[in-house]
N, C-alpha and C positions, 0 to 999 in steps of 0.2 A: 503492501503500500505505500502511496507516495504521499509526499507530507499537504498535499493542497487534497488528499479526499478525506482526512482522517475524519472521522465521526463524528465527533465532539466541534469540528468546524463548522461541518456541515450542521451538524444540530442548533449553534445556537447566532448562524447568520443570520437568523430572524432572530432580531432584536422585540422584534412585539408582542412576544408570546413570557409565561410564567414556565421556565422549566421545573421540573420532579427530578429529585435523584433521592434513587432510597440506598441505605447500604445492608449488605448483609454478610454477616461471617460464611467463611466457606466452611462447609463441611458441617454444620451446626442442625439437625442435629446427625443431618449423611448428608455424604454429597448430590446421592441420588437427593433430596427432600432440597437441596439450595437447587438445583436443573431449576427442579416444578418451582418451585419459588420461585424464580428470575421472571422466565415469562409468566410466571400469575404476578408476578409485580409491574410484567410490562403491559401486565390487557389492564389491570389494576387503573392506568398510565404512568409510570413509569415514564421518563425520557432518553437518562442517563441509567445508568448500575455501578454502583460502586461498591467491589468485590473481595472483603477481607481476610486477606490472610492470616487465618491463626498464628498467635504467636506468643510464650511465656511469659517475653514483660513489655505488656504494651503499656508505652509511657505516657500517651495521649488518652489511653480508653480507661473509660469507672466501670464501677464492676457491673453493668449490663452485658458491655459486652465483651469485658475480662470471662463473666460464665464464661460465657460464648464460644470463646477462644475456650477455655480449657475443655469442653466440653468438648471438639471440633480436634484437639489435642490426640487427646484421648482417643480418637479416633484414627487417630496417626494421622492425620491430614496433613500434607504441608507444601509449600510452595506450588513446588510441581501439578501436585493436586489442583490448587486456583490455575495453572494453564491449561489444563486438561480440561476443565470444566468450562476455560471461556472455546476452548476448540469446541467442544460437546456444543454449546450454545450457538456457536455461529452453525458449523452441519447442520445444527438444528430448523436453521432457517434464519434467526436472529441476530436485525442488524439493526436497534440499538446500541448506543456508543455504550462503553466496556472501561474500568477502569481499577482496576486495584489496588489495594491500600495494601502497604507495607510496614515493615522498619528497613533500615540501614542495613543493620546487623544483618537478615534471610538476604538482599539486594550484594552486599559483599562474598558471605557464605557462599553465593550461588553464582558470584562474576557480572560486574555493571556488565560488558556488551555481551555475555551470552545471554543474558535476560531478555535484556532491549531487542535482543535478534529474536529470541523466543519467544517475546510478550509480540512482539509483528505478524510473528508466521503465525502464533495463534489465531490471531484476529482483536489483540486488546487494541487498543485505542490510548491510554495515559495509566500513567503511574502515581498514586501520593504518596510521600514519604515524612513522613510531618516531622522524625528528627533527624530530618537533613537540611539544615541549615542553608539559609540561601549562597554562602557566605562561602560554601563551601557544595555546593551541587555541579560545577559544572562540568564533569566528568559525568555525572549523569546526562543532563545535559545534553554532552556530543553527541554520549551514546542514544539519546534517545528522538536529537533529530535527524543522525544518519537515518536513523530507523521510521521517521516519517509520526511520531508517538510525540507526546507531552510529560512532560514532569511537573504538577500540578503543584505550583505553590501555596500559604497557607498563610494569609498575615490574620494577625491576635490585635486587641487593641494595644497598640503602640506608641512609639512616636511617628512626628511626623515626618522624619526623615526617613525611618527605619521603615516605612509605612507607600511612602513613594522608590526606596531602592527596593521593595519585594513586588510594588503594581505593576514598574517599570521593565521589570525583565520576563512578568506571566505572560505564559503562552497557556493557549486551552480553557481555563477560564482560573479565578484567581479565587481561595477556598477560602472564608472568609469567616475564622472563629469568633460568635456570638460574643463567644467571655471567658474572662483569662480562667484556667484550671481543666479537667478530667471533659470525655461526651460523659453525654447523662442526658437523661430527660428531666425540664426543671417547671416549678409550675409559674415563672414569671423569667420575662429575658429582660437584659439591662436597656433603665430609663433612657440610654447613652448611647444604645444601637444603631436609631437611626441618623447619630452624628457620624456615628464612627464608618459607618457604609458609604455616607456620602461622602468622606475623607477619600475613603478607598477608588471606589469611581471614580476621583475629581484625577488617580493617581497611577491613572491604567488605562488599555484601551482593548486590556480583557475581559470578558463577559466575570462577572463576579457570582458567584453563589455561597449560603450561608448556614452553617453545620452548629453543631455542638447545643445540642437542648433544646432545637425546637421539638413539642410531642405532640400538639393538641391544631386543627383545624384552626382553628383561634388564632394561635400563634401562625401557624399558616401566612391568615388572610391577613394581617397586622406587618409581615415582615414585607411580602413579597413585592409592593409597592419600588419599597426601597435596592430592588437587587434583580440578576436576571435567574435565578435562580434557587432554593428551596433542597438541603440536604434532611434527610432526617436518617436516623440512627438509632438511637437506643432506644425510642418505642416502639421501631419494628421490630426491633431484636427479641424485645419483654413480650412484645404477644407472640413469637416466634417460642419464646419459650415457655410460657405460656400454653400454647399448644403442639407442644413437643411430642406429647404422647401419639395421639394424630396422625403424627408427618415423622415421624419414628417407625411408626406402623405403614408398611406395604401396602394391605385393606383401605389403611384410612386416612392416605394424606392426603390423597384428592381434598378430604372433606376438610382438611390441616393448614393445605392451601388457602379451596374460599375462603374461609375465617380469615385470613392476610389480608387477601385481596380484597374483603368487606374494610374492612381496621384501613389501610389503605386508599381505598378511592373515598372514605368521608377524607382527607388529604387532600389530594390529588381534585377532591372538588373543589376546594375551598381555594382553590388557581384561579379556576375557572371564571 
């Protein structure tokens, strides 16, 4: 895939529509369930999927996603399984942009050049590495660019200068962290969020998407005017946790997926 054909770029070419980006932990409760959930989320209105690679020391993840990672790790799920899931989704006809979410240690263990070559070959469009600071991302960005992929940068509430530095080099979309701290559903969002998002948008040509803490249709509706995309992770992972008995049962997995779709549809409907 050449850079001009990257699905993320195609998606955000139309800025008039707000995009919904859900997060799934690969392998929770099983790889088969993740495959079916991915299709279910697209049917429920997802525009781009963020696929989390389970990791034993997830610095940016709160308790909900940590538990999901532990369950997936107990199943023996690795970054290689995540890549094979991407390939299987593409082989099944999915054209939705797919982004891997992982940490720098698994990337280095796998090999930067090898990983980006495999990401492109399997059909991924980009990667989020939350513990890779912008000052140290040049090797990853170089490898990604060579394969037509995006390294998705994160920006949190910080100084004007740092927001500008991150914004100027962002490609694909700029992942805006709604509040300091780890991921997790929150009862309320920061009163300063709209101001922060305005600062970010004025610093970058890249589309923006907001994550960390957005968990209800009301929050989706409140944040949408200030961004191009909404990222929801922990709230969906928590719902998967509630339905994991159904999702882990081959005879009832479709019932579990339908329940997740109903939950997600309430969130995507808030963007209409």
